VOPAGU-2260 file (C-alpha; in pm, 1 decimal, decimal comma):
REM VOPAGU-2260
SITE   aa  ch    i         X         Y         Z
SITE  UNK   A    0    3548,8   -2311,0   -1053,7
SITE  UNK   A    1    3609,3   -1962,3    -900,7
SITE  UNK   A    2    3279,1   -1657,0    -969,2
SITE  UNK   A    3    3344,1   -1364,6   -1037,7
SITE  UNK   A    4    3030,8   -1252,0    -776,3
SITE  UNK   A    5    2811,8   -1468,2    -541,3
SITE  UNK   A    6    2510,6   -1290,6    -539,2
SITE  UNK   A    7    2286,2   -1365,5    -185,0
SITE  UNK   A    8    1910,3   -1365,7    -271,1
SITE  UNK   A    9    1698,4   -1414,2    -590,5
SITE  UNK   A   10    1445,1   -1143,7    -485,4
SITE  UNK   A   11    1465,7    -833,5    -680,1
SITE  UNK   A   12    1782,6    -697,1    -601,5
SITE  UNK   A   13    1971,2    -973,1    -655,0
SITE  UNK   A   14    1784,0   -1102,1    -950,2
SITE  UNK   A   15    1856,4    -767,6   -1099,3
SITE  UNK   A   16    2201,0    -713,4    -975,9
SITE  UNK   A   17    2321,5   -1006,2   -1100,9
SITE  UNK   A   18    2141,4    -984,3   -1419,9
SITE  UNK   A   19    2272,5    -661,2   -1512,2
SITE  UNK   A   20    2665,1    -872,2   -1368,9
SITE  UNK   A   21    2610,3   -1134,5   -1655,8
SITE  UNK   A   22    2500,1    -972,3   -1931,7
SITE  UNK   A   23    2665,4    -582,1   -1892,1
SITE  UNK   A   24    3019,7    -664,1   -1772,9
SITE  UNK   A   25    3017,8   -1084,9   -1907,9
SITE  UNK   A   26    3067,1   -1224,4   -1587,4
SITE  UNK   A   27    3005,6   -1491,2   -1394,5
SITE  UNK   A   28    2777,0   -1471,2   -1121,3
SITE  UNK   A   29    2667,1   -1769,1    -860,2
SITE  UNK   A   30    2242,7   -1707,3    -696,6
SITE  UNK   A   31    2241,0   -1859,7    -387,8
SITE  UNK   A   32    1868,9   -1819,7    -219,0
SITE  UNK   A   33    1757,7   -2024,9     100,3
SITE  UNK   A   34    1386,1   -2038,5      30,5
SITE  UNK   A   35    1340,5   -2330,9    -295,5
SITE  UNK   A   36    1206,6   -2093,6    -491,8
SITE  UNK   A   37    1313,5   -1788,6    -699,2
SITE  UNK   A   38    1212,5   -1397,7    -663,6
SITE  UNK   A   39    1184,5   -1391,4    -280,4
SITE  UNK   A   40     842,7   -1234,5    -167,0
SITE  UNK   A   41     723,2   -1196,8    -492,3
SITE  UNK   A   42     653,8   -1513,3    -524,6
SITE  UNK   A   43     334,7   -1617,5    -703,3
SITE  UNK   A   44     248,9   -2012,0    -731,3
SITE  UNK   A   45     -67,2   -2214,5    -797,7
SITE  UNK   A   46    -262,1   -2293,5    -505,3
SITE  UNK   A   47    -331,2   -2620,7    -473,9
SITE  UNK   A   48    -673,6   -2515,3    -629,4
SITE  UNK   A   49    -529,1   -2418,3    -909,5
SITE  UNK   A   50    -575,0   -2085,5    -782,0
SITE  UNK   A   51    -278,1   -1827,6    -827,9
SITE  UNK   A   52    -172,3   -1670,2    -523,5
SITE  UNK   A   53      80,5   -1480,5    -358,2
SITE  UNK   A   54     252,4   -1683,1     -85,0
SITE  UNK   A   55     435,3   -1358,1     131,3
SITE  UNK   A   56     156,2   -1143,9      23,5
SITE  UNK   A   57      11,4    -897,6    -232,8
SITE  UNK   A   58     297,1    -725,4    -430,2
SITE  UNK   A   59     153,8    -465,7    -642,3
SITE  UNK   A   60     434,9    -351,6    -950,7
SITE  UNK   A   61     379,2      58,5    -987,1
SITE  UNK   A   62     611,5     295,3   -1054,2
SITE  UNK   A   63     687,7     653,5   -1233,5
SITE  UNK   A   64     985,1     540,3   -1376,3
SITE  UNK   A   65     971,2     461,1   -1742,3
SITE  UNK   A   66    1273,3     352,7   -1674,9
SITE  UNK   A   67    1230,8      59,5   -1430,3
SITE  UNK   A   68     925,6     -72,3   -1641,3
SITE  UNK   A   69    1167,5     -81,9   -1951,7
SITE  UNK   A   70    1395,1    -262,6   -1805,7
SITE  UNK   A   71    1175,2    -555,8   -1685,9
SITE  UNK   A   72     991,0    -569,0   -2012,9
SITE  UNK   A   73    1248,0    -729,2   -2113,5
SITE  UNK   A   74    1108,1   -1024,5   -1897,5
SITE  UNK   A   75     809,2    -947,5   -1949,6
SITE  UNK   A   76     480,0    -860,2   -2069,8
SITE  UNK   A   77     257,9    -667,3   -1834,7
SITE  UNK   A   78    -137,9    -672,5   -1779,6
SITE  UNK   A   79    -281,0    -365,0   -1658,4
SITE  UNK   A   80    -421,6    -332,8   -1309,9
SITE  UNK   A   81    -469,3     -12,2   -1024,7
SITE  UNK   A   82    -498,2    -116,6    -726,2
SITE  UNK   A   83    -803,9     -51,2    -498,6
SITE  UNK   A   84    -815,4     -80,3    -157,4
SITE  UNK   A   85   -1106,1      -1,5      79,5
SITE  UNK   A   86   -1154,7     -37,1     444,1
SITE  UNK   A   87   -1405,8    -208,9     671,5
SITE  UNK   A   88   -1564,6      23,1     897,9
SITE  UNK   A   89   -1895,8     -28,7    1104,4
SITE  UNK   A   90   -1999,3    -281,0     877,1
SITE  UNK   A   91   -1865,1      18,4     580,5
SITE  UNK   A   92   -1683,8     -39,5     275,3
SITE  UNK   A   93   -1440,3     308,4     268,5
SITE  UNK   A   94   -1245,5     395,1     -35,4
SITE  UNK   A   95    -884,3     455,5      66,3
SITE  UNK   A   96    -641,8     713,2      59,0
SITE  UNK   A   97    -870,5     951,1     189,1
SITE  UNK   A   98   -1049,3    1082,6    -107,6
SITE  UNK   A   99   -1373,5    1288,0    -159,3
SITE  UNK   A  100   -1540,1     932,7    -233,0
SITE  UNK   A  101   -1395,0     875,0     169,0
SITE  UNK   A  102   -1614,7    1130,6     285,8
SITE  UNK   A  103   -1884,9    1040,4     133,1
SITE  UNK   A  104   -1895,8     646,3     254,4
SITE  UNK   A  105   -1827,1     769,2     585,8
SITE  UNK   A  106   -2042,4    1140,8     608,1
SITE  UNK   A  107   -2274,6    1085,1     348,2
SITE  UNK   A  108   -2166,9    1423,6     188,9
SITE  UNK   A  109   -2111,7    1406,9    -179,7
SITE  UNK   A  110   -1857,9    1746,2    -241,6
SITE  UNK   A  111   -1627,7    1909,3    -506,4
SITE  UNK   A  112   -1253,0    1931,6    -493,7
SITE  UNK   A  113   -1259,4    2277,6    -315,8
SITE  UNK   A  114   -1507,7    2134,5     -47,5
SITE  UNK   A  115   -1321,9    1848,3      54,3
SITE  UNK   A  116   -1031,5    2076,9      95,9
SITE  UNK   A  117   -1209,3    2251,4     288,8
SITE  UNK   A  118   -1343,4    1959,4     502,9
SITE  UNK   A  119   -1013,7    1838,8     568,1
SITE  UNK   A  120    -917,6    2216,3     676,2
SITE  UNK   A  121   -1123,0    2235,3     903,5
SITE  UNK   A  122   -1071,9    1969,6    1049,4
SITE  UNK   A  123    -665,2    2007,6    1058,0
SITE  UNK   A  124    -415,4    2002,4    1332,8
SITE  UNK   A  125    -160,3    2170,0    1247,6
SITE  UNK   A  126     192,4    2111,1    1340,3
SITE  UNK   A  127     480,7    2322,5    1267,5
SITE  UNK   A  128     741,7    1998,7    1282,1
SITE  UNK   A  129     608,7    1696,1    1159,2
SITE  UNK   A  130     761,1    1417,9    1384,1
SITE  UNK   A  131     595,1    1151,4    1362,8
SITE  UNK   A  132     319,8     912,1    1140,9
SITE  UNK   A  133      60,6    1013,3    1344,6
SITE  UNK   A  134      99,9    1380,7    1301,8
SITE  UNK   A  135     203,7    1346,3     943,3
SITE  UNK   A  136    -180,4    1212,1     930,0
SITE  UNK   A  137    -361,8    1482,0    1169,0
SITE  UNK   A  138    -184,4    1775,6    1039,9
SITE  UNK   A  139    -390,0    1703,9     661,5
SITE  UNK   A  140    -711,7    1536,6     782,9
SITE  UNK   A  141    -769,1    1571,9    1170,4
SITE  UNK   A  142    -789,9    1342,5    1442,3
SITE  UNK   A  143   -1100,4    1159,8    1368,9
SITE  UNK   A  144    -982,7    1051,8    1018,7
SITE  UNK   A  145    -653,9     919,9    1140,1
SITE  UNK   A  146    -816,5     741,5    1457,7
SITE  UNK   A  147   -1100,4     575,8    1234,1
SITE  UNK   A  148    -874,0     486,4     943,2
SITE  UNK   A  149    -468,5     473,0    1101,3
SITE  UNK   A  150    -450,5     424,0    1424,0
SITE  UNK   A  151    -547,5      94,8    1484,9
SITE  UNK   A  152    -437,2      -8,8    1148,3
SITE  UNK   A  153     -59,5      64,9    1241,5
SITE  UNK   A  154     -61,3     -18,0    1547,5
SITE  UNK   A  155    -160,2    -435,1    1455,2
SITE  UNK   A  156      73,7    -376,8    1170,6
SITE  UNK   A  157     428,9    -187,0    1325,6
SITE  UNK   A  158     292,8    -308,1    1676,2
SITE  UNK   A  159     360,4      43,5    1759,7
SITE  UNK   A  160     163,3     306,8    1778,1
SITE  UNK   A  161     173,1     613,9    1474,6
SITE  UNK   A  162     353,5     862,0    1698,8
SITE  UNK   A  163     635,9     599,8    1721,9
SITE  UNK   A  164     717,7     578,1    1355,4
SITE  UNK   A  165     848,7     834,4    1164,0
SITE  UNK   A  166     651,5    1037,2     965,5
SITE  UNK   A  167     712,3     885,0     621,7
SITE  UNK   A  168     531,5     517,4     751,7
SITE  UNK   A  169     205,5     695,8     693,1
SITE  UNK   A  170     357,8     987,2     488,5
SITE  UNK   A  171     356,9     822,5     194,9
SITE  UNK   A  172     -41,5     770,3     185,8
SITE  UNK   A  173    -148,5    1084,3     -59,3
SITE  UNK   A  174    -479,8    1252,1      65,6
SITE  UNK   A  175    -678,1    1333,2    -255,1
SITE  UNK   A  176    -949,4    1614,3    -255,9
SITE  UNK   A  177   -1074,0    1464,2    -594,0
SITE  UNK   A  178   -1269,9    1133,5    -617,9
SITE  UNK   A  179   -1018,9     898,2    -750,0
SITE  UNK   A  180    -988,7     605,5    -542,7
SITE  UNK   A  181    -693,6     446,9    -657,6
SITE  UNK   A  182    -410,6     355,1    -404,2
SITE  UNK   A  183    -169,5     487,8    -601,2
SITE  UNK   A  184    -148,6     690,5    -882,7
SITE  UNK   A  185     205,0     629,0   -1058,1
SITE  UNK   A  186     197,0     676,4   -1404,5
SITE  UNK   A  187     241,0     328,7   -1456,9
SITE  UNK   A  188      37,6      33,7   -1238,1
SITE  UNK   A  189     131,0    -307,7   -1399,8
SITE  UNK   A  190     116,1    -670,3   -1312,4
SITE  UNK   A  191     324,1    -921,1   -1517,8
SITE  UNK   A  192     128,2   -1098,3   -1754,4
SITE  UNK   A  193     257,9   -1415,6   -1626,2
SITE  UNK   A  194     314,4   -1382,8   -1277,4
SITE  UNK   A  195     666,7   -1242,8   -1078,1
SITE  UNK   A  196     812,9   -1609,5   -1053,4
SITE  UNK   A  197     792,7   -1658,9   -1470,9
SITE  UNK   A  198     939,3   -1316,1   -1492,8
SITE  UNK   A  199    1252,6   -1427,7   -1279,4
SITE  UNK   A  200    1285,9   -1717,7   -1426,9
SITE  UNK   A  201    1408,7   -1514,6   -1762,0
SITE  UNK   A  202    1571,2   -1295,5   -1544,7
SITE  UNK   A  203    1805,2   -1532,9   -1429,2
SITE  UNK   A  204    1836,2   -1823,8   -1716,5
SITE  UNK   A  205    2164,6   -1610,5   -1865,3
SITE  UNK   A  206    2510,4   -1873,8   -1981,9
SITE  UNK   A  207    2641,2   -1701,2   -1741,3
SITE  UNK   A  208    2455,0   -1740,9   -1404,4
SITE  UNK   A  209    2395,3   -2002,7   -1156,2
SITE  UNK   A  210    2168,8   -2088,5    -920,7
SITE  UNK   A  211    2139,5   -2252,7    -636,3
SITE  UNK   A  212    1838,3   -2268,8    -445,2
SITE  UNK   A  213    1746,7   -2387,2     -77,1
SITE  UNK   A  214    2121,9   -2269,6     -14,1
SITE  UNK   A  215    2224,2   -2036,5     319,5
SITE  UNK   A  216    2508,4   -1794,5     237,3
SITE  UNK   A  217    2714,7   -2006,3     498,7
SITE  UNK   A  218    2655,2   -2306,5     248,0
SITE  UNK   A  219    2809,8   -2113,1     -41,9
SITE  UNK   A  220    3085,0   -1990,1     175,9
SITE  UNK   A  221    3246,2   -2283,9     265,8
SITE  UNK   A  222    3209,3   -2468,9    -104,1
SITE  UNK   A  223    3251,0   -2178,6    -379,7
SITE  UNK   A  224    3543,0   -1907,9    -443,7
SITE  UNK   A  225    3443,6   -1589,7    -532,3
SITE  UNK   A  226    3600,6   -1267,2    -589,5
SITE  UNK   A  227    3265,0   -1022,5    -490,5
SITE  UNK   A  228    2963,8   -1082,8    -261,1
SITE  UNK   A  229    2613,7    -884,5    -311,4
SITE  UNK   A  230    2446,7    -894,4     -37,5
SITE  UNK   A  231    2093,2    -904,0     -36,5
SITE  UNK   A  232    1976,1   -1019,2     293,0
SITE  UNK   A  233    1966,0    -842,3     636,0
SITE  UNK   A  234    2237,5    -627,9     697,4
SITE  UNK   A  235    2265,9    -701,8    1071,0
SITE  UNK   A  236    2278,0   -1080,8     999,0
SITE  UNK   A  237    2575,7   -1049,9     792,5
SITE  UNK   A  238    2761,6    -887,7    1061,1
SITE  UNK   A  239    2624,1   -1177,5    1330,1
SITE  UNK   A  240    2416,3    -912,1    1471,8
SITE  UNK   A  241    2743,9    -763,1    1636,2
SITE  UNK   A  242    2599,0    -431,2    1749,6
SITE  UNK   A  243    2249,5    -574,4    1818,8
SITE  UNK   A  244    1956,3    -651,1    1629,2
SITE  UNK   A  245    1788,9    -489,1    1350,1
SITE  UNK   A  246    1384,2    -447,9    1424,9
SITE  UNK   A  247    1158,2    -546,7    1228,9
SITE  UNK   A  248     781,6    -702,5    1158,8
SITE  UNK   A  249     629,0   -1017,3    1019,7
SITE  UNK   A  250     342,3   -1181,4     901,9
SITE  UNK   A  251     152,2   -1469,7     894,6
SITE  UNK   A  252    -101,6   -1552,6     637,9
SITE  UNK   A  253    -413,7   -1766,7     660,9
SITE  UNK   A  254    -566,6   -1876,5     291,5
SITE  UNK   A  255    -920,0   -1988,4     235,6
SITE  UNK   A  256   -1029,9   -2085,4     -40,0
SITE  UNK   A  257   -1424,6   -2050,0    -204,8
SITE  UNK   A  258   -1615,3   -2194,5    -457,9
SITE  UNK   A  259   -1731,6   -1887,6    -627,7
SITE  UNK   A  260   -1538,1   -1693,8    -921,4
SITE  UNK   A  261   -1509,9   -1412,8    -639,0
SITE  UNK   A  262   -1560,7   -1279,2    -315,7
SITE  UNK   A  263   -1463,5    -909,6    -210,8
SITE  UNK   A  264   -1490,3    -594,2    -441,3
SITE  UNK   A  265   -1139,9    -503,3    -462,9
SITE  UNK   A  266    -830,0    -688,6    -407,6
SITE  UNK   A  267    -734,5    -561,2     -76,3
SITE  UNK   A  268   -1010,8    -492,9     212,9
SITE  UNK   A  269    -784,2    -291,0     533,6
SITE  UNK   A  270    -921,9    -390,2     863,5
SITE  UNK   A  271    -819,8     -68,4    1060,7
SITE  UNK   A  272   -1104,7    -251,6    1379,8
SITE  UNK   A  273   -1043,7    -506,8    1620,6
SITE  UNK   A  274   -1005,8    -777,8    1377,7
SITE  UNK   A  275    -646,2    -991,8    1460,7
SITE  UNK   A  276    -580,5    -943,7    1059,3
SITE  UNK   A  277    -451,6    -660,0     917,4
SITE  UNK   A  278    -590,5    -680,0     583,7
SITE  UNK   A  279    -744,1    -960,0     292,5
SITE  UNK   A  280    -653,4    -979,1     -17,8
SITE  UNK   A  281    -848,3   -1200,0    -298,1
SITE  UNK   A  282    -565,5   -1242,3    -564,3
SITE  UNK   A  283    -754,2   -1311,3    -850,7
SITE  UNK   A  284    -840,0    -939,8    -903,9
SITE  UNK   A  285    -467,6    -849,6    -889,7
SITE  UNK   A  286    -356,4   -1140,5   -1113,0
SITE  UNK   A  287    -652,6   -1127,3   -1399,4
SITE  UNK   A  288    -681,2   -1485,4   -1377,2
SITE  UNK   A  289   -1022,4   -1653,3   -1469,6
SITE  UNK   A  290   -1118,3   -1931,7   -1277,5
SITE  UNK   A  291   -1424,8   -2098,2   -1060,7
SITE  UNK   A  292   -1279,0   -2105,9    -758,8
SITE  UNK   A  293   -1081,5   -1823,8    -568,4
SITE  UNK   A  294    -844,6   -1774,1    -283,6
SITE  UNK   A  295    -809,5   -1450,7      35,6
SITE  UNK   A  296    -511,9   -1425,1     252,9
SITE  UNK   A  297    -594,4   -1268,3     588,8
SITE  UNK   A  298    -265,8   -1099,9     693,1
SITE  UNK   A  299    -171,9   -1115,1    1058,8
SITE  UNK   A  300     122,5    -875,1    1135,3
SITE  UNK   A  301     392,1   -1022,7    1434,2
SITE  UNK   A  302     753,9    -978,5    1610,3
SITE  UNK   A  303     869,1   -1339,3    1513,8
SITE  UNK   A  304     967,0   -1479,6    1224,0
SITE  UNK   A  305    1091,1   -1384,9     892,7
SITE  UNK   A  306    1178,6   -1023,3     847,8
SITE  UNK   A  307     935,4    -829,2     548,1
SITE  UNK   A  308     959,2    -456,2     689,4
SITE  UNK   A  309    1242,1    -285,1     847,0
SITE  UNK   A  310    1063,8     -75,5    1101,9
SITE  UNK   A  311    1109,1     324,8    1072,4
SITE  UNK   A  312    1166,2     463,6    1442,1
SITE  UNK   A  313    1427,8     689,7    1541,0
SITE  UNK   A  314    1612,9     388,1    1779,4
SITE  UNK   A  315    1593,2     159,7    1456,2
SITE  UNK   A  316    1782,0     428,0    1248,4
SITE  UNK   A  317    2075,4     496,3    1502,2
SITE  UNK   A  318    2145,0     118,2    1509,7
SITE  UNK   A  319    2156,5      44,3    1180,2
SITE  UNK   A  320    2410,9     370,8    1082,5
SITE  UNK   A  321    2622,0     142,3    1273,8
SITE  UNK   A  322    2587,5    -148,7    1017,9
SITE  UNK   A  323    2587,3     157,0     754,0
SITE  UNK   A  324    2917,5     274,3     863,6
SITE  UNK   A  325    3110,7     -40,6     890,8
SITE  UNK   A  326    2953,1    -199,9     536,6
SITE  UNK   A  327    3068,1     137,0     370,2
SITE  UNK   A  328    3457,1      12,4     465,5
SITE  UNK   A  329    3430,0    -344,3     248,7
SITE  UNK   A  330    3535,7    -351,6     -17,7
SITE  UNK   A  331    3498,8    -645,3    -188,4
SITE  UNK   A  332    3043,7    -656,2     -56,5
SITE  UNK   A  333    2794,7    -491,9    -213,8
SITE  UNK   A  334    2499,6    -430,6      14,7
SITE  UNK   A  335    2163,7    -389,3    -166,2
SITE  UNK   A  336    1773,5    -402,7     -92,5
SITE  UNK   A  337    1530,2    -383,3     160,6
SITE  UNK   A  338    1657,2    -599,9     435,7
SITE  UNK   A  339    2025,4    -514,0     320,5
SITE  UNK   A  340    2011,8    -127,5     369,6
SITE  UNK   A  341    1757,9     -94,6     605,6
SITE  UNK   A  342    1499,5     139,2     384,3
SITE  UNK   A  343    1064,1      50,1     330,6
SITE  UNK   A  344    1226,4      17,5     -41,0
SITE  UNK   A  345     878,1     -58,1    -340,5
SITE  UNK   A  346     978,0    -273,2    -528,1
SITE  UNK   A  347    1078,2      -4,7    -846,0
SITE  UNK   A  348    1271,1     117,5    -618,5
SITE  UNK   A  349    1461,6    -180,0    -512,8
SITE  UNK   A  350    1495,8    -230,2    -909,7
SITE  UNK   A  351    1663,3      93,5    -890,6
SITE  UNK   A  352    1883,9      87,6    -624,6
SITE  UNK   A  353    2038,1    -248,2    -787,4
SITE  UNK   A  354    2047,3     -69,1   -1111,9
SITE  UNK   A  355    2260,7     175,5    -904,5
SITE  UNK   A  356    2451,0     -95,8    -759,4
SITE  UNK   A  357    2527,8    -235,4   -1085,5
SITE  UNK   A  358    2702,0      69,7   -1189,8
SITE  UNK   A  359    2921,3     167,6    -941,5
SITE  UNK   A  360    3026,7    -186,0    -918,5
SITE  UNK   A  361    3154,5    -159,8   -1306,1
SITE  UNK   A  362    3279,2     212,3   -1226,0
SITE  UNK   A  363    3469,1      76,8    -993,9
SITE  UNK   A  364    3586,8    -224,1   -1210,6
SITE  UNK   A  365    3711,1      51,3   -1456,0
SITE  UNK   A  366    3909,6     241,2   -1187,5
């Protein structure tokens, strides 16, 4: 059999592309993934105690796009969930992102919106051109809040000082003058009611889609025939690192289960201080599961291991441009997703990119 499409990767990008190719274009699709499960980094199994975890770290779905929600709603019901994060600072739990509540927790000042704005204005360090992530924060709230809440966390997470990272890394974090302590402000803040893995199973449950897990791209390419490749893995790996390796940050997780229903006041606690881990996640906040036990994961950032985060720095961007230029010359290969496009995408952005990729493929078929 000759498949119309080979899709490499069963995460958000690959599953969305495969589902749309089969449903919209009536194409035959083989989806392969080197891991033994669907859902990519959003995989959320039950652990040995029966607690649902996010095996590769917390994945909170949020978007302002009705289109993305409507698309995914064909494969899952939702539960409302507004994510909250605190940072542990000198034994105090401080709400993030920075808001009037943060100022109250750190300084004991209960300020209204105008007073909070004036507080930030009195401390900010203006820059004519925001060139990096350090400047992106100090230009809004000043050096002290940057040092307290961002400098150490950024250093641990990225392995770099904030001044070495693009402004977009910390610039994407909102600064609020009100008392809104939700981490996201998107219109839709939801979690799949039955979990991500169940949603992905439904996405790929199509008579024209076959799935081969524990199968690498190289193994599939040696065994099957296909007309077009959709690749969602690291683009530098696809080209056998011809121009050099793109830098990524990886993660290691340390899970611990407690004989209690809850141990954290919120889903995630950040640790900008001396702890070796960057954050801890208690998954029952995210999943809404009722269970007498609870599991948390402490997250350690590291240089080696599976690629999680493309490092947004000028050198990395220049190296990716070489791969992107080569990819643009391909006629029967489509690159889509966080690793293939070397973009620091949120989940909804990955889905949007995948839908756009399918639209391009469809247009090319007509042409």
